[in-house]
C-alpha positions, 0 to 999 in steps of 0.5 A: 129152157132159159129166155132172155128178152131185150129191145123195150124202150120208150117211144112215142105213138105211131113209133116202132120198137123190135123185141128181142127173145134169146133161148138157150138151147135150139129153138127148133126143138121148141114147138111153139113160142109166145109173146104175153104183155101186162100192163100195170093193174091189168092181167097179163094177155097174150100178144101173139104166138108162133109155132114150128110149122110158121103158123101165128096168131095175134090178139086182135089189138095188134092184128096189122102192126105186130109182126112175130118170127124167129131166126133159127140160126139165133135161136131168137124170137122177135116181136116187131111192133109198128104203129105202137099206140099208149095201150101198148104200154107194158112189161112183154114176156116171151114164153115157152111151154112145158113139153109134157103138160103144154102149159106156158111154163117157161118165162123170160124176166121181161122187157119195158115197153112205154108208148107216150102220146 
């Protein structure tokens, strides 16, 4: 599975961005996908997940502001981010699991999000 993120950029606090993650194959074949982020000097953290049953999970820090969804026809996962805060700054990655182990195994190259005060 090859994952390619795009859509990052620099915005002011309160602004919005939509990230995209294009998959190399059929996104329908992937049971669950995730968005992670990593801020400078911090560990990578899970932001949101979406499974094949359209069940979502959000980190408390982004609930009500971020929305994860996919468009099967485009084989693309999205993350809409509203009311952005400076603490949302970081490199954002999409991820897919190894089918056998369930561990997050496939990662994109990341897309940078910078939110200024």
